[in-house]
N, C-alpha and C positions, 0 to 999 in steps of 0.2 A: 468748271466744277471740280471740286476736290474729291478723290476716292476715299471711301470709308473702309474700314476693315484692316486686315493685316496686309502690309506690303512686304516686299522682299527686303527692303532696306530696314524696316522695323524688326523683322524676324532676325536678320543678321546682327543687328545691334543688341537685341535681347539675348541671343545666343552668346555673343561675345561677352556681355556683362555677366552672364551665368558662369562661363568658363573662367573669367578673371576672378570671380568670387571664389570659385573652387580652388584655384591656384593659390590665392592669398590665404585661404583657410588652411591649406596644407603647410604653409610656411609658418614657422614658429621658432622661438629661441630654444637653446639647449636646456635652459632652466625648466621649461615646461616638460620636456621629455624626461628629465631627471625626476620630476614629480610624478610622472606617469609610471616610472620604474618602481618607485616606492609604493605607488597605488597598486601596481601589478602584484607585488609581494603580498600586500595586505589582502588583495582579492584571492590570491592563492591560499593564504592561511584561512580565510573565511570559507573558501570552497572545501578545504580539508576538514574544517570543523563541521560543515554541513554534511559532508560524506560520513564522518565519524558518527554524527547524530543519527543519520539515516541507518547506518549499520547497526547502531544500538537499538533503534526502533524495530528493525527487521529481526534482530536476535530475540528481543522481548516478545514480539508478535509470534515468532516461530515457536518460542518456548510455550506460550499459552496454547497454541494449536497442537503442539506435540503432547502436552498434558491431556488435552481433549482426546487425541487419538489413543493415548494409553488407556483412557477411561473406556473408549469404545472397545478396545481389545479385551479389556478386563471383563466387561459385561458380556461380550460374545463368548468368552471362555467360560464364564460362570453360568451362563444361561444359553446353551447352544440353540434353543428354540427361537431365540431372537435374531439369529444370524441373518436370516433371509430379509428381515426388515431393516436391519442395521447396516448391512454390507454396503449398499449404495451410498449411504451417508458417511460411513467410515472411509470409503474410497474418495469421496469428495474432500474430506478433511485431510487425507493424505496428499491430495493434489494441492490443497491450499498451502501445506507445509512446503511442498516442492516449489511453489510459486514465490514463497516468501524468502527463499534463498537456499544455497547449498548447505549440506551437512547431513549428519546422521538423523534419520527420521524419529527414532524412538529414544535413543540415548538412555539416560537414567531418569525415570520419572516414577515417583511414588503415587500409587492410587489407593484410595481407601478400600477396605474390604467390602465385598458385596453384602448389602444388608437387605433383609426381607426377601421379597419374591421378585420375579422378573419384571412385573409392572412397576414396582418401586424403583428397581434399577434403571428402567427406561425413563422414569420421571426424573431421577437424579441426573441422568444423562441430558435430559432436556434443560434442566437448571444449569448444568455445566455449559451447554451451548449458549444459553442466555448470558452467562458471565463472560464467555468468550466474545460474544457479539459486543457486549458493553466495553470490554477491554480494547478491542480493535477500534471501536468508535471513539473512545477516549484518546487513543493514539493518533487519530486523524488530526488533532489540533497541532501537533508538532511535526507532522510528516510533510515532506516535500510533495509537490503535486502528483508525480507518478506513483509514489508509494501510497499516498492518500487515496488515490483511485483504487489501488489494489486492496488496501485495508477496508475501504467502503464496500467493495464487492465481497470480501471474505466475511465482513460483519453482516451483510445482508443475507448471505448464504447461511450463516450461523443462526440468524433469526428464523429463517425458513425451516432449518433443521429443528429448531426448538419447537416450532409449531407442529411439524410432522411427528416428532417424538412424543409430544403431548397426546396427539391423536393415536399413535401407536400404543402408548401406555394404556389408553382406554380399551383397546382391542386385545391387549395381551392378557392371557389367563394368569391368574394369581398362583 
């Protein structure tokens, strides 16, 4: 009777065939390697373009968040009674700016003058958070995976801040 299953001879033959295939796959003409060098240059240019696009997205997202932080600072200065409720959210926005990349946190940002009362200023801040969330969500479409995850997190936080600010505006005295 003949044995079924894997024999030593069959295993050695299969191993030899796999090794021979690997050796033959590694052998190639110089023309192929010249094509690979050109491809490597093209890949390097593409990577540089992607890096430049990512940097541009980071700078834009950072600018949006920096403008939001300036709004927080402005409202806290104009209405000191709101500082207790706004400080944790303002600190979170500052952390988002840091996560988006290095640079000056405030720079030069124009903020509109405070209008109305403290409740109106907090409602305007909630609207600014919604715009920030929308801006970061829109940037997701062009962002590479790692930056997209960061932008998604920052956009989600901005949406949560908008909700909290809306509730805070209801509690804030006019």
